N, C-alpha and C positions, 0 to 999 in steps of 0.2 A: 677885423672881427676879434673881439676880446675872448678871453678864455671862458668866461661864463656863457657867452653866446654860443661858443663852440660846444660846450657841454650840453646846453639846452637843445641844440640842433641834433647832437648825437642821441640824446634821450628821446627826442621826437621821432627820429628815424627808427630807433629801436622799438618804440611802442607801435609805430605804423607797420613795421615789418612783422612783429608778433601778431598784431591784429589781422593782417592780411593772411598769414599762414593759418591762424586759428579759423578764420572764415572759410578758407579753402578746405580745411579738414572737416568742419561741420557740414559744409555743403556736400562734400563727397560722402560723408556718413549718411546724410539724409537720402541722397540718391541711392546708395547701397541698400538702405532700409526699405525704401519704396520699391525698388526693383525686386528684392527678395519677397516682399509681401505680395507683389503682383504675381510673381512666379508661383508662390504657394497657393494663391487664389485660383490661378489657372489649373494647377494640378488637382486642387480640391474639386473644382467644377467638372474636370475631365473624369475624375474618379467617380463622382456622383452619377454622371451620365452613363458610365460603363456598368454600374451596379443596377441601374434601372432596367 
C-alpha cells in the first residue's frame, strides 16, 4: 500500500465516521422531537377533556 492510498483510506474512514455519528445525532434529535410533540399533544387533549 502506497502512502497516497493510505491517506485516501484514512480520509474515507474519517468521512464515514463523521457521517455515521451525524446520522446518529440527527436520528436521536428527530425521535426526541417527536416524543416531546406527542407528550405535549397528550397533555393538551387531557387538559381539554378536564375543562369540558
